[in-house]
BALOKOL-691858 format. One line per 5 residues: number of its first residue (from 1); their letters; for each residue x negated, y, z of N, C-alpha, C. Coordinates in pm, whole numbers, plus 32768, in hexadecimal, padded with zeros to 4 digits. Layout:
REM BALOKOL-691858
NUM = A = X Y Z X Y Z X Y Z  ...
***
This chain:
REM BALOKOL-691858
1 = MVDVA = 9326 6F01 8303 9320 6E92 8364 930F 6ECC 83EF  9358 6E95 8450 9352 6EC6 84DA 92DD 6E88 8522  9291 6EDB 8565 921F 6EAC 85B4 9252 6E7C 863A  9262 6DF9 8646 929C 6DC0 86BF 9243 6DD7 8737  91BE 6DDB 8722 9160 6DEA 8792 9174 6E6E 87D9
6 = HIIPR = 91A4 6ED6 878F 91B8 6F57 87CE 9242 6F65 880D  9299 6F02 87F6 931E 6F09 8831 9325 6EB9 88B3  92E2 6E45 88B2 92E7 6DED 8927 929D 6E2E 8999  92D9 6E41 8A0B 9294 6E80 8A7D 9225 6E27 8AB2  91C5 6E69 8AF7 9155 6E20 8B31 9189 6DC2 8B9F
11 = PPDDP = 9160 6D46 8BA0 918A 6CEA 8C0B 9161 6D1E 8C92  91B0 6D02 8CF8 918E 6D33 8D80 9108 6D02 8DB1  90E3 6C85 8D88 9065 6C4E 8DBA 8FED 6C78 8D67  9001 6CD1 8D00 8F91 6D01 8CAE 8F68 6D8B 8CE0  8EFC 6D94 8D2D 8ED6 6E14 8D6C 8EAA 6E7A 8D03
16 = APPPG = 8EC5 6EF8 8D1E 8E99 6F66 8CC6 8E03 6F79 8CD5  8DC2 6FAE 8C6D 8D31 6FC8 8C75 8D13 7027 8CE8  8CA3 7011 8D2B 8C7F 7069 8D9B 8C73 70F9 8D6D  8CA2 715A 8DBE 8C98 71E8 8D98 8C0A 7214 8D7F  8BA9 71DA 8DC4 8B1D 7203 8DB4 8AE7 71E9 8D2A
21 = RWRRW = 8B1B 717D 8CEC 8AEB 715D 8C65 8B11 71CB 8C03  8B8E 71FA 8C0C 8BB9 7266 8BB3 8B66 72E5 8BCC  8B47 7301 8C4A 8AF7 7379 8C67 8A6B 736E 8C2D  8A33 72F2 8C35 89AC 72DF 8BFD 89AD 72F1 8B66  8A15 72B8 8B25 8A1E 72C8 8A94 8A2E 735C 8A6E
26 = LAGGL = 8A82 73A2 8AB9 8A99 742F 8A9C 8A1A 7481 8AB1  89D3 7465 8B1E 8957 74AD 8B3B 88EE 7492 8ACF  88E8 7413 8AA4 8888 73F2 8A3B 88A7 7439 89BA  8928 7440 8997 894E 7487 891D 892E 751B 8923  8947 7557 8997 8928 75E5 89A8 8892 75FE 899E
31 = AVAVV = 8842 75A2 89D6 87B0 75B3 89D1 877E 75AF 8942  87B5 7551 88F4 878C 7548 8867 87B1 75C8 881D  882A 75FC 883A 8855 7676 87F7 87FC 76EC 881B  87D6 76F4 889C 8780 7762 88C8 86F8 775A 8886  86BD 76E1 8881 8639 76D0 8844 863F 76F2 87AF
36 = AGGGL = 86AA 76C0 876C 86B7 76DD 86DD 86C9 7772 86C5  871D 77B2 8717 8732 7842 8707 86B4 7891 8722  8669 7868 8789 85EC 78AE 87A7 8587 789F 8738  8582 7826 86FC 8526 7812 868D 854A 7869 8616  85CB 7874 85FB 85F5 78CB 858C 85D5 795C 85A9
41 = WVWKP = 85E0 7986 8627 85C2 7A12 8648 852F 7A31 8636  84D8 79D0 8658 8448 79E5 8644 8426 79DE 85B0  845D 797B 856D 843E 7968 84DF 8483 79D2 8489  84FF 79F0 84A7 854F 7A54 845F 854D 7A3D 83C8  858B 79CF 839C 8584 79AE 830D 85C6 7A16 82B4
46 = WRSLE = 861A 7A6D 82ED 865C 7AD3 829A 85FF 7B48 827C  8589 7B4D 82BC 852A 7BB8 82A1 84CD 7B8D 8230  849D 7BEC 81E2 8447 7BCA 8171 83EA 7C3F 8152  8388 7C24 80FF 832A 7C8A 80CF 8336 7C90 8038  8358 7D05 8005 8364 7D1A 7F75 8303 7D89 7F4C
51 = IVRSA = 82AB 7D6D 7EED 8249 7DCE 7EBD 8253 7DD7 7E26  825A 7E51 7DF4 8264 7E67 7D64 81EE 7E23 7D1E  820A 7DE3 7CAE 81A2 7D96 7C69 8141 7DEE 7C1B  816E 7E63 7BF2 8119 7EBD 7BA4 8138 7F4D 7BCD  80D1 7F9B 7BE9 80E6 8025 7C17 8074 807D 7BEA
56 = CWSAL = 808D 8100 7BF2 8027 8166 7BD4 7FEB 8154 7B4A  803E 8174 7AE4 8016 816C 7A59 7FEB 80DE 7A32  8028 807C 7A75 800F 7FED 7A5C 7F80 7FC4 7A7F  7F3C 8017 7ACD 7EB2 7FF7 7AF3 7EAC 7F98 7B6B  7F15 7F96 7BBC 7F12 7F4A 7C39 7F75 7ED7 7C36
61 = SADDL = 7F52 7E6E 7C7F 7FA8 7DFA 7C8E 7FD5 7DF0 7D20  802A 7D8F 7D3C 8058 7D7A 7DC4 7FE3 7D59 7E21  7F7E 7D13 7DF0 7F0A 7CF1 7E43 7EBD 7D6D 7E70  7EBD 7DD5 7E1D 7E78 7E51 7E41 7EC1 7E9C 7EB1  7F44 7E8D 7EB7 7F96 7ED5 7F19 7FA9 7E86 7F9B
66 = KPLAG = 7F9A 7E04 7F95 7FB9 7DB1 800A 7F68 7DD5 8085  7EE5 7DFB 807A 7E9A 7E1E 80F3 7ED2 7E98 813C  7F25 7EE9 80FA 7F5C 7F61 8137 7FE6 7F4A 8173  8023 7ED9 8154 80AE 7EBF 817A 80B6 7E71 81FD  812B 7E74 8239 8146 7E25 82AF 8179 7D9B 8289
71 = PYGDA = 819B 7D47 82EC 81C9 7CC0 82CE 8255 7CBA 8294  82A8 7D1F 82B1 8331 7D1F 8280 8354 7DA9 824A  8393 7DAE 81D7 83BB 7E2C 819F 83B5 7E2B 8107  83BB 7EA1 80CD 83C3 7EAF 803C 8367 7F20 800F  8306 7F01 7FB9 82AD 7F65 7F7E 82D6 7F78 7EEC
76 = FEPVP = 82F6 7FF3 7EC6 832A 800C 7E40 82FC 8094 7E10  82FA 80A8 7D8C 82D4 8128 7D4F 8355 8170 7D27  837A 81DC 7D6D 83FA 821E 7D52 8407 8257 7CC4  839A 8294 7C94 839F 82D5 7C10 8326 82A7 7BBE  832F 8233 7B81 82BB 8203 7B35 82A6 8253 7AB5
81 = RARIA = 8227 8266 7A93 8202 82A7 7A17 81A0 824C 79CD  81AB 824D 7949 815D 81EE 78FA 80CB 8218 78EB  80B1 829E 78E9 802A 82CB 78CA 8003 8340 7923  7F80 8354 792D 7F49 83C2 797D 7F49 8442 792A  7F74 84B0 7965 7F72 8531 7922 7EE3 8567 7921
86 = TPTAP = 7EBD 85A7 78B4 7E39 85E2 78A5 7E48 8671 7873  7DDD 86C1 7874 7DE8 874B 7842 7E16 8753 77B1  7DFA 86EC 7762 7E23 86F0 76D5 7EAC 86B0 76BE  7EE6 866F 7723 7F6A 8631 7714 7FB9 863D 7795  7FD8 86B9 77BF 801F 86C9 783E 80B6 86D5 7834
91 = DEPRI = 80EA 86EB 77B9 8176 8712 77A9 81D2 869D 7787  81C2 862F 77CB 8218 85BC 77B8 8244 8589 7841  8295 85D5 7889 82B4 85B1 7914 82F8 852B 7924  833E 84FC 78BC 8380 847A 78C8 8321 8406 78AE  82AD 8425 787A 824C 83BC 7857 81CE 83C6 78AB
96 = RSIDC = 81A1 8443 78C1 8121 8458 7902 8131 84A0 7989  80CF 848B 79E0 80CB 84D2 7A60 803B 84D3 7A92  801C 8533 7AE8 7F96 8537 7B23 7F93 84EF 7BA9  8009 84CB 7BDC 8009 8487 7C5E 8065 840D 7C5C  804E 83B8 7CBD 809B 833C 7CCC 80B8 8328 7D5F
101 = HVSWR = 8132 82FD 7D7E 8159 82DF 7E08 8195 8253 7E0E  816A 8208 7E71 81A8 8187 7E8F 81E7 8194 7F19  826A 8185 7F20 82B4 8197 7F9D 82C1 8113 7FE8  82D5 811F 806A 82E9 80AB 80C1 836E 80BB 8109  83BE 8051 8103 843C 804E 814B 843A 7FD2 81A5
106 = GDDGS = 8429 7FEA 8227 8423 7F7C 8285 84AC 7F43 82A1  84B2 7EC6 82D0 8533 7E8B 82EE 8571 7EC6 836C  8523 7F1B 83B2 855A 7F62 8425 8592 7FEB 83FF  8592 8008 837C 85C7 8087 834D 855E 80F4 833E  84E1 80D9 8364 8478 813D 8359 844F 8150 82C7
111 = GRFLL = 841B 81C8 82A8 83EE 81E5 8221 8373 823E 8222  831F 8230 81BF 82A6 8282 81B4 826A 826F 8129  8204 82BE 810A 81B7 82A8 8090 8146 8248 80B2  8150 81CF 8080 80E9 816C 8099 8067 8192 8052  8075 81CD 7FDC 8001 81F2 7F8C 801F 8272 7F40
116 = EVQVA = 7FBD 82CE 7F3E 7FC7 8349 7EF1 7F47 8358 7E9F  7F57 836B 7E1F 7EE4 8376 7DC4 7EF6 83F1 7D6D  7E8A 843B 7D59 7E8B 84AB 7CFC 7E0F 84A5 7CA4  7E23 84BC 7C24 7DB5 84BD 7BC3 7DB6 8544 7B7D  7D46 858C 7B86 7D40 8613 7B4C 7CAE 863A 7B37
121 = PAWDG = 7C94 869F 7AE3 7C0B 86D0 7AD4 7BD4 86FF 7B5B  7B57 86E2 7B74 7B18 8709 7BF3 7ADF 8797 7BE4  7B38 87FA 7BE2 7B0B 8883 7BCA 7AAC 88B3 7C37  7AC0 8887 7CB2 7A68 88B3 7D1F 79F0 8857 7D32  79FF 87D6 7D12 7990 8779 7D1B 7984 8737 7DA4
126 = ADADR = 7933 86CE 7DA8 7922 8680 7E22 78E0 86D1 7E91  787F 8724 7E6E 7839 8772 7ED5 7898 87D3 7F1B  78F2 8811 7ECF 7950 886E 7F0B 79B3 8825 7F65  79E2 87B0 7F3A 7A3E 8762 7F8D 79FA 8732 800D  797E 8708 8002 7934 86DA 8077 7921 874D 80DA
131 = ARDTA = 78FC 87C3 80A7 78E5 8836 80FE 7967 8862 8142  79D7 885F 80F8 7A56 8888 8133 7A81 8828 81A2  7A75 87A8 8189 7A9C 8746 81F0 7A45 8752 826C  79C3 8765 8256 7967 8771 82C8 7983 87EE 8318  79A1 885E 82D3 79BF 88DA 8319 7A3C 88CE 836F
136 = QHYSV = 7A99 8878 8348 7B13 8863 8395 7B06 87EF 83F8  7A8A 87C4 840C 7A69 875E 8471 7AA3 86D5 8450  7AB4 86B9 83CE 7AD8 8632 83A6 7A58 85E3 8390  7A5D 8562 83AA 79EA 850D 8392 79E3 84E9 82FE  796B 84ED 82C7 7957 84D2 8239 78E2 8472 822A
141 = ADLDF = 78EE 8414 81CC 7881 83B7 81AD 7875 83A9 8117  77F9 83A7 80E6 77E1 8391 8057 77F0 82FD 8036  7828 82E1 7FC0 7839 8258 7F92 77EA 8246 7F11  77A0 81DA 7F06 774A 81C1 7E93 7798 8178 7E25  77C6 81C4 7DC3 7809 818A 7D4F 77AD 8183 7CD6
146 = GSGAV = 772B 818F 7CEC 76CD 8186 7C7E 76AE 820E 7C42  7669 820B 7BCF 7638 8287 7B93 76A3 82D3 7B47  7714 8294 7B28 7778 82D7 7AD8 77EB 8312 7B25  77E4 830F 7BAA 7853 8341 7BFC 7820 8368 7C86  786F 83BB 7CCA 7852 83E5 7D53 78CA 83C2 7DA8
151 = GLAST = 78B3 8387 7E1D 7920 8360 7E73 7918 839F 7EFC  798B 83C6 7F33 7992 83FD 7FBA 7A03 83B9 8007  79E7 8393 8081 7A50 8367 80DD 7A5F 83D3 8147  7ADA 83F4 8168 7AF4 8463 81C4 7B6D 8444 821A  7B72 8483 828F 7BE8 8475 82E5 7C4A 84E7 82CF
156 = YPSHH = 7C41 852B 825B 7C9B 8599 823B 7D11 8569 81EB  7D8F 8588 820F 7DB8 85A6 8299 7DC3 8525 82E9  7DD8 84B7 829F 7DC2 8433 82D7 7D51 83F8 8282  7D3E 837A 8285 7CCD 8344 8239 7CE6 8350 81A3  7C86 838C 815C 7C8D 839D 80CB 7C0C 8369 808D
161 = VRLYV = 7C15 833D 8011 7BA0 831F 7FC0 7BAD 836F 7F3F  7B44 83BA 7F1D 7B43 8406 7EA1 7AD2 83D1 7E49  7AF4 83B9 7DCE 7A91 8387 7D6E 7A87 83EB 7CFC  7A0E 841C 7CE2 79F5 847F 7C7A 79AD 8438 7C06  79F3 842D 7B96 79C0 83E2 7B24 7982 8441 7AC0
166 = RCDFP = 7905 8428 7A9B 78C0 847B 7A38 7907 846D 79B2  793C 84DE 797E 798E 84D7 7905 7988 855C 78BB  795C 8558 7840 795E 85CE 77E9 79E2 85CC 779B  7A40 8620 77C4 7AC3 861F 7784 7AE3 86AB 774D  7B35 86B2 76E6 7B56 8733 76AA 7BBD 877F 76FD
171 = VPASD = 7BB4 8803 76F8 7C15 885A 773B 7C53 88B4 76D1  7CD8 88BE 76CE 7D19 8913 7668 7CE8 89A3 766F  7CD9 89E3 75FB 7CA7 8A6D 75F6 7D04 8ACD 763E  7D85 8AAE 7643 7DE5 8B06 7684 7DDB 8B01 771D  7D95 8A9D 774F 7D8A 8A8D 77E0 7D0C 8AD6 7811
176 = RPDRK = 7D19 8B5A 781E 7CAB 8BAE 784D 7C2A 8B95 77FF  7C17 8BD9 7792 7BA1 8BC4 773F 7B1D 8BD4 778A  7B1F 8C24 77F7 7AA5 8C3B 7841 7A85 8BC8 78A1  7AE0 8B6A 78AB 7ACE 8AFE 790C 7A96 8A82 78C5  7A23 8A58 78ED 79E5 89E1 78B3 7A1C 8964 78F6
181 = APPYV = 7A20 88FA 78AA 7A4F 887C 78E2 79ED 884B 794D  7A1F 881C 79BD 79C5 87E5 7A23 798C 8760 79F4  791B 8738 7A2A 78DE 86BB 79FA 7920 863D 7A32  7981 864E 7A8C 79BD 85D8 7ACB 7A56 85DE 7AC9  7A91 8568 7AC9 7B20 8556 7AE3 7B2C 8518 7B6E
186 = RVDVG = 7B84 8551 7BC0 7B90 8523 7C4A 7C0B 84C8 7C5C  7BF4 8457 7C99 7C5F 83FB 7CC0 7C68 83FF 7D58  7CD6 8436 7D8B 7CE8 8448 7E1B 7D4F 83E3 7E4C  7D27 838E 7EAA 7D7C 8321 7EDA 7D8D 832B 7F71  7E09 8328 7F9F 7E26 832A 802F 7EAE 82EE 8047
191 = GDPVG = 7EE6 8309 80BA 7F6A 82D4 80D8 7F7F 82C1 816D  7FE6 8279 818D 800D 8261 8217 8026 81CB 8228  7FBE 817D 8241 7FCF 80EC 824C 802E 80C8 82BE  8071 8057 82AE 80CB 8026 8316 8079 7FFC 838E  80B6 8007 8405 806D 7FE9 8480 802A 7F61 8484
196 = GASPA = 8062 7EFE 843D 8026 7E7A 8440 7FA8 7E6E 83EE  7F8E 7ECF 8395 7F16 7ECA 8341 7E9E 7EFC 8391  7E2F 7EB4 838B 7DB9 7EDC 83D8 7D75 7F53 8395  7D37 7FAD 83E4 7CF1 8021 83A9 7C84 7FF8 8348  7C39 7F8E 8369 7BCC 7F63 8312 7C00 7F36 8289
201 = KSRQA = 7C6C 7EE8 8287 7CA5 7EBB 8209 7CE2 7F2F 81BB  7D1B 7F8D 8204 7D5B 7FFF 81C1 7CF5 8055 8179  7C8B 807B 81BD 7C29 80D3 817D 7BE0 808B 810B  7BCB 8008 8118 7B8E 7FBF 80A9 7BEF 7FB5 8034  7C70 7FA5 8052 7CD4 7FA1 7FE7 7CD7 8023 7F99
206 = YADVA = 7CC5 8096 7FDE 7CC2 8116 7F9A 7C4F 811C 7F35  7BDB 80EA 7F5C 7B68 80EC 7F01 7B80 8090 7E8A  7BBA 801B 7EA3 7BD7 7FBE 7E35 7C3E 7FFB 7DD5  7CA4 803C 7E0E 7D0A 807D 7DBC 7CCC 80EE 7D69  7C77 813F 7DA7 7C38 81AE 7D60 7BE9 817D 7CE6
211 = LKIAR = 7BA1 8110 7CF7 7B51 80DC 7C88 7BAA 80A9 7C17  7C15 8063 7C38 7C6F 8030 7BD0 7CB0 80A3 7B83  7CDC 8108 7BCA 7D1D 8179 7B88 7CB9 81CB 7B38  7C3D 81D1 7B67 7BD5 821B 7B1E 7BBF 81E1 7A93  7BCA 815F 7A86 7BB8 8121 7A02 7C29 814D 79A2
216 = VAAAE = 7CA3 8152 79D5 7D13 817E 7983 7D06 8213 7963  7CDB 8261 79C6 7CCD 82F1 79B3 7C64 8311 7949  7BF6 82C9 794A 7B8C 82E2 78E8 7BBF 82CE 785A  7C13 826A 7848 7C4B 8252 77C2 7CAD 82C1 779B  7CFE 82EF 77FA 7D5F 8358 77DD 7D1A 83DE 77C0
221 = YQCAN = 7CAF 83FA 7807 7C69 8479 77F4 7C10 8478 7778  7C01 8403 773A 7BB0 83F8 76C0 7B25 8434 76D4  7AE4 8406 773A 7A5D 843A 775B 79FF 8424 76E5  79BA 848E 76BF 795C 8485 764F 78DF 8437 7676  78BC 843A 76F4 7846 83F2 7723 786A 8361 7742
226 = EVRLP = 7805 830F 7756 781A 8285 7781 7835 8285 7818  78AE 825D 783F 78D4 825B 78CC 7898 81E0 790E  7853 81F8 797B 7811 818A 79C4 7851 817A 7A4D  7890 8108 7A60 78CF 80E9 7ADF 78A3 805E 7B0B  7894 8048 7B8C 7868 7FC4 7BBC 78D5 7F5B 7BAC
231 = AAAPA = 78AF 7EDE 7BB4 790F 7E70 7BAA 796A 7E6A 7C24  7935 7E93 7C97 7984 7E8F 7D13 7966 7F0C 7D65  79C6 7F34 7DB5 79B4 7FAA 7E0B 7956 7F8A 7E7E  7909 7FEC 7EAC 78B1 7FD5 7F1F 7901 7FC7 7FA0  78C0 7F90 8005 78FF 7F85 8089 790F 8011 80C4
236 = VPELA = 7984 802C 80FB 799F 80AF 8137 7984 80A6 81CC  792B 80F8 8201 7908 80EF 828F 7974 8128 82E9  796E 8103 8367 79C4 8140 83CB 7994 81CF 83E2  79F0 822D 83E3 79CA 82B9 83F3 79C7 82E1 8486  797D 834B 84A2 7966 8375 852E 79E8 8394 8575
241 = KEKAD = 7A45 83D7 8530 7AC4 83FC 8570 7B13 8380 8595  7B0C 8318 8541 7B52 829D 855F 7B18 825D 85DD  7A94 8261 85ED 7A56 8229 8663 7A82 8274 86E0  7A87 82FB 86D5 7AAF 834C 8748 7B41 8332 876D  7B98 8326 8707 7C25 830C 8720 7C3B 8283 8759
246 = G = 7BE6 8224 8731 7BF8 819B 8761 7BD0 818D 87F2
***
């Protein structure tokens, strides 16, 4: 059907719309587009935060890692292992490991280790670690994990939390017969938190992570003694070096 209204020319006595009206409509449309575009740029709906649901021998959840992450990016475990390696079960590289890494990939292309954890016999002990850090002018603070563990917070090389769990575990006879098993298993937790994560939340997250992993480690090491760990990690204080840097 032919649209007659578009064929018949405008009558001479029917004035055209004022040019100003079209300019106002155009300006209004542009303003709406600018506001909408600006809102999208601030909101950035295409950005997201993805955190692995289970990490570090299945001891950690996304909630444990979130205090270390930024608002946008991806936290993932590149090489997950199911179980912690121990002196009596070290030869299963596809199943066991002594360390865990959670990587961070920012939406700006940046990358780092969000979390680094190592679990191993404390051959040197807490006193030796404390003395070494102090000699290198790192700040160290004792953490009260109760009677069954010893805790240290240190700025070596960035903020670390070490938890020494009292554990009587067997050592294979082939592994230096003259070497006695140390009384502790050490859980060393550190990393490189994203800039958006606050230092206070980061160092507390390290202590919380250390305690969770210590429970898994005690089971893997088959400690002959009764392992005593608190229900929650103690508050980690601000260290002297952090105050000076701030």
